[in-house]
Phi, psi and omega in degrees: 000126182286137179278154180269136182275143177277150167294161179303133191255016181294334179294334178278320181298330180289342178284339183269119183232127177258127178234074185299329180294332181260355183070035185229142170231128181245139166238101190063239179257009182254133176284137183241168177227149168260120181237147176289135176299325178299323179291319177293326177296319178295320178296316179300316180298317181292323177298313180298318180292327185278313187242359180092161185296319184295314181292321178298317179297318181298314182298314183289325178296316179294324178298315177295324180301315179297318179298317179296321179297321179294319179291332178295323177300317180292320183297322183295338182260347189284318182233065184294337183267351184274186177285168178299322181291320177299321179291320183295318185287002168302323181301303176303323179292322175294322179300322177288317180300326180278357174087017184284317183183168167273118186259123181247108178289128179255315179216132175223118176240119185239015188285146170055037174074006178253174183212135168219130182209149174228139181220153172249144176243125171248143179063040180300124179296326186286323175296318178297318180295321180293316178298320183289320185266328187239326181111186182299137184258152176265004177209162180305142189233004181274066188291313182293322180291325174296319176299319179299310182299319181290318180294317180298310185291323178298315179293323182290320184266353182059036172203159187282110177251130182244130173259149171224154183264123180260347174209148186212136179294336178292344178265005180093005180277164188295319179205169181271151179223132182231152179228135180231141176198170180306143187305320185291347182273353177275134181294330179253040184306315181303320180293317180294315182297330181302331181284348179259001182251159177297136177287131182299325180288309179297319179299320179293321177299319178294322178297318179297320178297318179296322178295320179295316179297320179296319178296320178298316180297321180292328178288318182282317181232073189294344187242016181300127180265126188290350182291335176266129185243128177166152177219002181289161180298319180297318179294315183294326176297316180295317180297322179298317177298319180297316183294323179295326181279340190300320184279359181254181176252013185296142174286128184252135176247113180268124182244148177158168182290165176299134174090005181281349178100039183297322180293324178294321177295321179297317179296320179295318176303317179297315183291335177275349188268166174296348180270010189300336179274354177271178182285150170243117183242125181249137180228127173265102185297331182285341184268355182256130178304145185304322184286349181251352188298319182294318180293326179292319183281315191252353179091173184214143175265158180300133178082006181296328176204169182300126180100348179275081186275347181211151177293147182217134178286146177269182183296324180298315180295321181292333180270005184304128183087357181228221185235136174248124180253115178258102178274148182054048183295338179293349181268002181294145177289159178306319180295317179294324177299317180297318180291322179297320179299317180296321178299316181294325182283317189257340183070031180213158182226163169231132177291153178297125181084005181245169180239348182284130177271129183242123176285138179228153177236091185231136171266120185264131171237122180248158180213150176201153174249008177257160178279104183292333175301312180294322179296323177295313181296327180277356178082012181271346183222137183293133181295317182294324176292320178302316180294327177292322182279332189271026180295316184223080181281141175232120178269120178271121186291146175292162184298328181294344177263002178223052184302324183294347177276347185301314179301321179294316180296317181297317179301314180293322181291320178299315180300319182290314186284329178290329174290319181295320185259006176066041180235161175243116181246130183281346179148201181232140184291158180299319182292322177295320178295321178295324177295319178298321180288334182277337184288150186271350172052066176297332179267003174059215188296326179298318178293320177300319177301315180298318181294316181291321177298318177298319180297318179297321181291318185278334181292147178293150177300135184065020180248192183245144174283126181241174187304316185292345177276346190265312192252032177292123178063025185274068177086206186286168176297328179296319179296315180297318179296323179296316182294314187275353184245014181252169174052068174083023175065064180305325168224141179298141174300145184306126178299326179296321179297315179297318181296317179299319179296315180297317179299319181297319180293319180292316181297327180275357177070031180283120179295148182301318182295321179294317180296318179296316180298316179297318181295317180297312183292326178294321178296320179294321178297314181296330180273006178066030179088357180278108185293324179296316179294320178297321179298319179296323178299326184265358182073028180245166168274164180297317177300321179297318179294316180300318180297316181293322178295318179294322181293000000 
């Protein structure tokens, strides 16, 4: 049988980038690892010994299936102008590039949405690992690679394609041979498909483990409210302060930058409190015109002003028995500040234009992103009101101080937005996640929500959110360059930019030694004299920098 020739593969090799200084290897937008086959052989042996051959095969097959599906996403974008067959064989070429085996296509039929294919594998890593860790096998043993081939082809063809191994080097044969076709065309399809499904025993064990962990969490944190997402140290410190205040009647002042989620923290405080069955009323003081703020907060009687045709309860009355959240409290007018102070002192209100005093039972939570200390000193905020509000301040950390929470937040946001927009998203690429972690997030969680919603909308259905889906039109070119050019070169700096810089230096006749000296000293200045920090800026070690400075 004549073998099929591959298209030239330099376009694939360019996708593989090694960044040893950053500890990163990229294949397209997916982070990769170099692992010893001997280590994988030991893992394979331990899996077989621990859960048995059938369960080990199921786990490794599913692991390979996921890997193949990820490579299929990359393949669909790599050769968009070529034939369907040229695009498909990106998978076998990637399999070789990743060091799995030499893949020899023997037959590939892709017509009319169906698939039939035969391939030979030479130098299969998995056959070698099985021989090394377990010994000669009495049946085909390239379980993960079979999973990869099935996952890749299924994702590429948008239907379930199953490969099986008809010859294997782990059985002492010269090379491995595989055949793939739609699952329903295999006579023993139920048995084959079973290796791609979760094992009921293992699945139940995992469910039991999750139940135990959930019970532990309820014992340790019995009142954790799921609307707040986070596990970072900064988040947990803030949550602990919130939880301590929840059972009391203390007035809480939430501080933090715009977009950190102050209203969500306020709602959580309400839900954790004894007032959780009462109303939660939120007011954005900055969004209400100054002449209407008093009537909105304290209510209005009929005829109090032109247009007041009927009496109306204010926010304080509506929140009676519950919690009132005043966001942007620093924007209140002096008159409203004076009335708010009286409410806090006396626990009673008067409607605008009325004389009746009304007792209220409200737990007040205020929030601001301005420095109230400075506002007091500048005379914009009453000192006595500040002391009343500042009884129990809680600072909500900005997103840049809780980077480890970003994956948790992103997962929850993707689930919400794909349901909202009627799409199915398989996840987010490793490179896109690294870009999210590298960004400084001036708009905090609110900005992250906007970025993820945009990513869900722009990503293909049943596809992955990638870097280019996230930061489209996200501010200036400088901001975009910052996002895409940090943490291991998420995107290579523009070759044109580098060329322009080199041309400018040459045209101006700047000697290499002078430029190097200027660059070294500038890095030291930016690092404030810290040589270790300056070395990191230049991609050098500290001894290398010291040597160059002395030279």
